[in-house]
C-alpha positions in Angstrom: 119.6 59.0 171.9 120.1 62.6 171.0 123.2 63.5 173.1 125.3 61.9 175.8 124.1 64.4 178.4 120.9 66.4 179.3 120.7 69.7 177.3 118.1 71.1 179.6 117.2 71.1 183.3 114.4 73.6 183.2 113.0 73.5 179.7 110.7 70.5 179.2 112.2 68.4 176.5 111.6 64.9 175.3 112.4 62.7 172.3 109.3 61.8 170.2 108.1 58.2 170.5 110.2 55.9 168.3 107.5 54.2 166.3 106.1 56.2 163.4 103.9 55.4 160.4 105.7 55.6 157.0 103.8 56.0 153.7 105.7 56.3 150.4 104.4 58.3 147.5 106.4 57.2 144.5 107.0 54.2 142.3 109.0 51.4 143.9 107.8 52.2 147.4 105.6 50.5 149.9 102.3 48.9 149.0 100.7 50.0 152.3 101.8 52.2 155.3 104.3 50.5 157.6 105.4 51.1 161.2 109.1 52.1 161.3 111.6 53.3 163.9 112.7 56.9 164.0 115.6 57.7 163.7 116.5 55.3 160.8 116.7 55.4 157.0 114.0 53.9 155.0 116.5 51.8 153.0 116.7 49.6 156.2 113.3 48.3 155.1 113.7 45.3 152.7 111.1 46.8 150.3 112.9 50.2 150.1 116.5 49.1 149.6 116.8 51.3 146.5 113.9 53.6 146.9 114.4 57.1 145.7 111.4 59.3 146.2 109.1 60.8 148.8 108.1 59.4 152.2 105.6 60.7 154.7 106.1 60.0 158.5 103.3 60.5 160.9 103.2 60.5 164.7 100.8 61.7 167.4 102.1 64.4 169.7 100.4 65.4 173.0 101.3 69.0 173.8 100.0 72.5 174.3 101.2 76.1 174.3 104.4 76.9 172.4 106.2 73.8 171.1 109.7 73.8 169.5 110.4 70.8 167.4 114.1 70.0 166.7 114.7 67.6 163.8 118.3 66.4 164.0 118.4 65.3 160.3 116.1 64.5 157.5 117.4 63.0 154.2 117.5 65.3 152.4 114.6 67.6 151.8 112.0 68.0 154.6 108.7 69.6 155.2 107.2 69.6 158.7 103.5 69.9 159.4 101.5 70.0 162.6 97.8 69.4 162.3 98.1 70.1 158.5 99.9 73.5 159.0 103.4 73.8 157.4 105.8 74.8 160.1 109.2 74.5 158.4 111.1 73.4 155.3 114.8 72.4 155.2 117.4 71.2 152.7 120.3 69.0 153.6 120.5 65.6 155.3 123.3 66.2 157.8 122.3 69.2 160.0 119.4 69.9 162.3 116.6 72.5 162.1 113.8 74.0 164.1 110.0 73.9 163.6 108.0 76.1 165.9 104.3 75.9 166.7 102.7 78.7 168.9 99.6 78.7 171.1 98.6 75.1 170.6 95.5 73.9 172.4 96.3 71.2 175.0 95.7 67.8 173.6 96.7 65.4 170.8 98.1 66.7 167.6 99.3 65.1 164.3 102.9 65.6 163.5 103.8 64.9 159.8 107.3 65.0 158.3 107.7 64.7 154.5 111.2 63.4 153.4 112.4 63.4 149.8 115.7 62.0 148.6 115.2 62.5 144.8 118.0 64.1 142.8 115.9 66.9 141.4 117.1 70.0 139.6 116.9 72.2 142.8 119.4 70.0 144.6 123.0 71.3 144.1 124.7 69.3 146.9 122.9 65.9 146.9 123.7 64.2 143.6 124.7 60.7 142.6 128.0 60.3 144.3 130.7 58.1 145.7 128.5 57.5 148.7 124.8 56.9 149.1 122.2 59.6 149.8 119.7 57.9 152.1 116.1 58.8 152.7 114.2 59.3 155.9 114.4 60.8 159.4 118.0 59.8 160.2 118.4 61.6 163.5 116.2 62.1 166.6 113.1 64.4 166.7 112.8 66.3 169.9 109.7 68.1 171.3 110.3 71.0 173.7 107.8 73.2 175.6 108.9 76.8 175.7 107.5 80.1 176.9 107.1 83.3 174.9 110.8 84.1 175.7 113.4 81.4 175.3 117.2 80.9 174.7 118.1 80.1 171.1 121.9 80.0 171.0 124.8 79.5 173.3 128.4 79.8 172.0 131.3 79.6 174.5 134.9 80.2 173.4 137.7 79.3 175.8 140.8 81.5 175.7 144.1 80.9 177.4 145.4 83.9 179.4 148.5 84.5 181.4 146.5 83.7 184.6 144.7 80.6 183.3 141.6 80.3 181.2 138.8 82.7 180.3 135.6 82.2 178.3 133.7 84.5 176.0 130.0 83.6 175.6 127.4 84.7 173.1 123.8 84.0 174.1 120.8 84.7 171.9 117.3 85.2 173.4 114.1 85.3 171.3 110.8 87.0 172.3 107.8 85.6 170.6 105.4 87.9 172.4 104.3 91.4 171.7 105.4 92.9 175.0 109.0 93.7 176.0 110.7 91.2 178.3 112.7 92.3 181.3 114.9 89.8 183.0 118.4 88.5 183.3 120.9 86.0 181.8 123.1 83.8 183.9 126.1 81.8 182.8 127.6 79.0 185.0 130.8 77.1 184.4 133.2 75.3 186.7 131.7 76.8 189.8 131.9 80.4 188.5 129.0 82.6 187.4 128.4 85.7 185.3 125.1 87.5 185.0 123.6 90.4 183.1 120.3 92.3 183.1 118.5 92.2 179.8 115.6 93.8 178.0 114.2 92.4 174.7 111.5 94.2 172.6 108.6 92.2 171.4 109.0 89.9 168.4 112.8 90.2 168.4 115.9 88.1 168.9 118.8 89.7 170.8 122.4 88.6 171.1 124.3 89.2 174.4 128.0 88.8 175.2 129.2 87.6 178.6 132.7 86.7 179.7 134.3 85.4 182.9 137.5 83.8 184.3 137.1 80.0 184.9 139.6 79.3 187.7 141.6 76.1 187.8 140.7 73.8 184.9 142.2 70.7 183.3 142.9 71.4 179.6 141.3 69.0 177.0 143.7 66.8 175.1 143.5 63.3 173.5 145.4 61.9 176.5 143.1 63.7 179.0 139.8 64.6 177.4 138.4 66.7 180.2 134.9 68.1 179.6 133.0 70.8 181.5 129.2 71.5 181.5 128.3 75.1 180.7 124.8 76.3 181.6 122.9 79.4 180.4 119.8 80.4 182.2 117.1 82.9 181.5 115.6 84.5 184.6 112.4 86.4 185.1 111.7 88.1 188.5 114.7 86.2 189.8 113.3 82.8 188.8 114.9 80.6 186.1 112.4 80.1 183.2 114.5 78.6 180.5 118.0 77.1 180.0 120.6 75.7 177.6 123.3 73.2 178.6 126.3 72.1 176.6 129.9 70.8 177.2 133.2 72.4 176.4 136.8 71.5 176.6 139.6 74.0 177.4 142.0 73.8 174.5 143.5 76.0 171.8 144.4 75.1 168.3 146.8 77.2 166.3 149.0 76.9 163.3 152.7 77.9 163.6 154.8 77.4 160.5 154.5 73.8 159.4 153.0 72.6 162.7 149.5 72.3 164.0 149.6 73.0 167.8 147.2 71.7 170.4 147.7 73.7 173.6 151.2 74.5 172.3 152.1 70.9 171.5 152.6 69.8 167.9 150.3 67.1 166.5 151.3 64.1 164.3 147.9 63.0 162.9 147.2 59.4 162.1 143.7 58.6 161.3 140.9 57.6 158.9 138.3 59.0 156.6 134.9 57.7 157.8 131.5 57.9 156.3 128.4 57.6 158.4 127.6 54.3 156.8 126.8 51.0 158.5 125.9 47.7 156.8 122.7 47.2 158.8 121.8 50.8 159.5 122.9 53.0 156.6 123.3 56.6 157.7 121.6 56.1 161.0 123.2 54.0 163.7 122.9 53.5 167.4 125.5 54.8 169.9 126.8 51.2 170.3 127.8 51.0 166.7 129.5 54.5 166.8 131.5 53.5 169.9 132.6 50.3 168.2 134.0 52.4 165.4 135.9 54.5 167.9 137.3 51.4 169.6 138.4 49.9 166.3 140.1 53.1 165.2 141.9 53.5 168.5 143.0 49.9 168.4 144.5 50.6 164.9 146.6 53.4 166.5 144.5 56.3 165.1 144.3 59.6 167.0 141.9 61.4 164.5 139.0 61.0 162.1 137.7 63.0 159.2 134.0 63.2 158.7 133.9 62.9 154.9 132.1 64.6 153.3 129.5 66.2 155.5 128.7 67.1 159.1 128.3 64.1 161.4 125.8 63.1 164.1 126.4 65.2 167.2 126.2 61.9 169.2 129.3 60.7 167.3 131.1 64.0 168.0 130.1 63.6 171.7 131.8 60.2 171.7 134.9 61.7 170.1 135.0 64.4 172.8 134.7 61.7 175.5 137.4 59.5 174.1 139.9 62.2 172.9 139.7 61.3 169.2 140.5 64.5 167.2 138.0 65.4 164.4 138.3 67.1 161.0 134.7 68.0 160.2 133.6 69.4 156.9 130.5 70.7 155.2 128.7 68.8 152.5 130.2 68.8 149.0 132.4 66.3 147.2 134.0 66.0 143.7 132.3 68.9 141.9 133.4 70.2 138.5 133.1 73.9 137.7 129.9 73.2 135.9 128.3 71.7 139.0 129.7 74.5 141.1 127.9 76.9 138.8 124.5 75.4 139.7 122.3 78.4 140.6 121.8 77.1 144.2 125.2 75.7 144.9 126.7 78.4 147.0 123.4 79.2 148.7 123.1 75.5 149.8 126.8 75.2 150.7 126.7 78.4 152.8 123.6 77.1 154.6 125.2 73.7 155.4 128.5 75.3 156.4 126.8 77.8 158.7 124.6 75.1 160.3 127.6 72.8 160.8 129.6 75.4 162.7 126.6 76.8 164.7 125.5 73.4 165.8 128.9 71.7 166.5 130.9 74.7 167.7 131.4 73.4 171.3 132.9 70.0 170.4 136.6 70.3 171.6 137.5 67.2 169.5 136.9 69.3 166.3 140.3 70.8 165.6 139.8 71.9 162.0 137.0 72.8 159.6 137.0 71.7 156.0 134.8 72.0 152.9 134.8 71.5 149.1 136.5 68.1 148.9 138.1 67.5 145.5 136.3 70.3 143.7 137.4 72.6 140.9 140.2 74.4 142.8 142.2 74.5 139.5 139.8 77.1 137.9 139.4 80.8 138.7 135.6 80.4 139.4 136.2 77.3 141.6 139.0 79.0 143.5 136.7 82.0 144.2 134.1 79.5 145.7 136.8 78.1 148.0 137.9 81.5 149.2 134.3 82.5 149.9 133.7 79.4 152.1 137.1 79.8 153.8 136.0 83.4 154.7 132.7 82.2 156.0 134.3 79.5 158.2 136.7 82.1 159.7 133.9 84.5 160.3 131.8 81.9 162.1 134.7 80.5 164.1 138.1 82.3 164.2 139.3 79.8 166.8 140.0 76.9 164.4 142.0 76.6 161.2 140.4 75.8 157.8 141.4 73.5 155.0 140.2 71.6 152.0 141.2 68.2 150.6 142.5 68.8 147.1 142.8 66.4 144.2 146.1 64.9 143.1 145.9 66.7 139.7 148.2 69.7 139.2 147.1 73.3 138.9 145.6 74.1 142.4 145.0 77.8 143.0 144.0 77.9 146.7 147.1 76.7 148.6 147.7 80.2 149.8 144.2 80.6 151.0 143.9 77.7 153.5 145.6 77.5 156.9 146.5 73.8 156.4 147.4 72.3 153.0 145.6 69.0 152.5 146.1 66.7 149.5 144.5 63.5 148.3 146.8 61.1 146.5 146.4 57.4 145.4 149.8 56.2 144.2 150.0 52.5 143.3 146.2 52.3 143.1 145.0 54.6 140.3 148.5 54.7 138.8 151.8 53.0 139.4 153.9 56.0 140.3 155.9 55.4 143.6 154.2 57.0 146.6 157.3 59.0 147.5 157.5 60.6 144.0 153.8 61.6 144.0 154.1 63.1 147.5 157.2 65.1 146.6 155.6 66.4 143.5 152.5 67.6 145.3 154.5 69.2 148.1 156.6 71.1 145.5 153.4 72.3 143.8 151.8 73.4 147.1 155.0 75.3 148.1 155.1 77.1 144.7 151.4 77.9 145.0 151.6 79.7 148.3 151.6 76.9 150.8 155.4 76.7 151.4 155.4 77.5 155.2 152.2 75.8 156.1 151.4 72.4 157.7 150.6 69.6 155.2 148.2 66.7 155.7 147.7 63.8 153.3 144.0 63.9 153.6 143.3 60.8 151.5 145.5 57.8 150.5 144.6 54.2 150.1 143.7 51.1 148.1 140.7 48.8 147.6 140.1 45.2 148.6 136.9 43.2 148.6 136.5 41.4 151.9 137.4 37.7 151.4 139.0 38.2 147.9 142.4 36.6 148.0 145.3 36.2 145.6 148.1 34.0 146.9 150.6 35.8 144.7 149.5 39.2 146.1 149.3 40.8 142.7 145.6 41.2 141.8 144.0 44.5 142.6 140.9 44.1 144.8 142.6 41.3 146.7 143.3 41.7 150.4 146.9 40.9 149.8 147.5 43.6 147.2 145.8 46.2 149.5 148.3 45.3 152.2 151.3 45.8 149.8 150.0 49.2 148.6 149.0 50.6 152.0 152.4 49.6 153.5 154.2 51.6 150.7 151.8 54.6 151.0 151.9 54.9 154.8 155.7 54.5 155.0 156.2 57.2 152.4 153.9 59.7 154.2 155.0 59.0 157.8 158.7 59.1 156.9 158.4 62.6 155.3 159.4 65.3 157.8 157.2 68.0 156.2 153.9 66.0 156.5 152.0 66.5 159.7 149.3 63.9 159.2 147.7 61.1 157.3 144.0 60.1 156.9 143.7 56.7 155.2 140.9 56.3 152.7 139.1 54.7 154.4 138.0 53.2 157.7 135.0 51.0 156.4 133.5 50.1 153.0 130.6 52.3 152.1 127.6 52.0 149.8 127.7 54.3 146.7 125.1 55.6 144.3 124.1 53.1 141.7 125.3 55.4 139.0 128.9 54.6 140.3 128.5 50.9 140.2 130.5 50.2 137.1 133.7 51.5 138.8 132.8 50.3 142.3 132.4 46.5 142.7 129.4 45.5 144.8 128.2 49.1 144.4 130.5 49.9 147.3 133.6 51.9 147.7 135.8 49.0 148.9 138.8 50.8 150.3 138.1 50.2 153.9 140.4 48.4 156.2 137.2 46.8 157.6 134.1 46.0 155.5 130.6 47.5 156.0 129.9 45.1 158.9 133.3 46.0 160.5 134.9 42.7 159.7 138.7 43.3 159.5 140.6 42.8 156.3 144.2 41.6 156.2 145.2 45.3 156.0 144.0 45.9 159.6 147.1 44.4 161.1 149.4 46.1 158.6 147.9 49.6 159.4 148.0 48.8 163.1 151.7 48.0 163.0 152.6 51.1 161.0 150.4 53.5 163.0 152.0 52.1 166.2 155.2 53.9 165.3 155.8 57.6 165.7 157.7 58.3 162.5 158.8 55.8 159.9 162.2 55.7 158.3 
């Protein structure tokens, strides 16, 4: 399943058949080609549990004319071929990309996708890390039939006015042909329409702006997550020849002093960091598993989730939109020293991931803030310059949402003044025995002195580890479920009792697999700080968190 709704009524679009043939090319792979399901990760196959290398997926595709292939995610390098011709290359596991074939003869064609999850020198973002970089086609592959002129982009931004709500829309149209195109654009939303005559030269893509009042609408909020379909149509001689459909919610996010306001109301955030990681499915999971996570987080009293440390599946974001769970989404990078940030392709690949994240996930009303550069070298001049560049890019791509970055507990941060919301990661009582309240006060003082004095503050990571089923009747041993309960209670109480902190994201919702290079500091080769394990079995901490999150503020 690609999305929770149809994204086209006019354009012919279908998900490619789910069974593909997978062949591996490197040592430790398959001994013969195997039939596999797409989307999935190849680590789901028992012979490929630790395979790091190249894999080739093949599928037959019956089509003709102009075909637009949309690949929602390939881990993490991809090459796409049709009948042996290279159509597209892409880097990055967590965002989608297009492969376009023109003037195909009608009939059967061979679609080939090469995936590669090796940590080669050209990869700046995907490295051995505190989570696992899977291989394979991890999100759906969609085949669309298009004409020579088609819609490529729809961005709709709601804006509250004195009389209600208004939207500004940007719509891009591409002309693949040599001849100019004369036609019209039409935008429909909540029973209202706007239209504009257009002319596009041959072989060009043109961006158009439309705006309109929307009449009476119900604003989107966690308590009332109202969603509205928005439809863009391309008309030729008065007849609709192409379309794009998405959903929006009418809501505004703004920062005012130390508060984050949703439609003018201050937020108190209580939530979890969550990797796209499932014990049976790795990075790629069905909608049922995603919805189970949402049900569990809501049962725990959470109203928000952070997509650490990369863009999430649009299907998961759709579910957050539907259920009213607020989302902090961030582009892909975690824990880089200055040396790693000086990789010659680092900023290029980070800019690409950041741009694709915002472009593709812009309409999700649940996303209330953008983030990037988790725990990187914000304490150096070069590192701080990288932060400022990405903050600038995020604001350029989307001025309607605030920006932030989760910073390490260490002192010396240089970018507090550059973010809209100050976010800090602290682990008192886990990595050291300093009282949680002392650590929090020290970081707040540093942030204030560094330029974040009158800004909202979020504790973006805090937590402790426990191995499911590991018990210590005295409650003293680290990695026991009992000790995790003791630590989490002190941490959560310290954060939610502090009047200057607007939110807490526990590290983390569920245990996640890590790269083998991290195994000596991560028992089971897992980051075990979840309140549930990788199969969503609750640890003792589940009830502790539920009780504390059930209160507004703690004293």
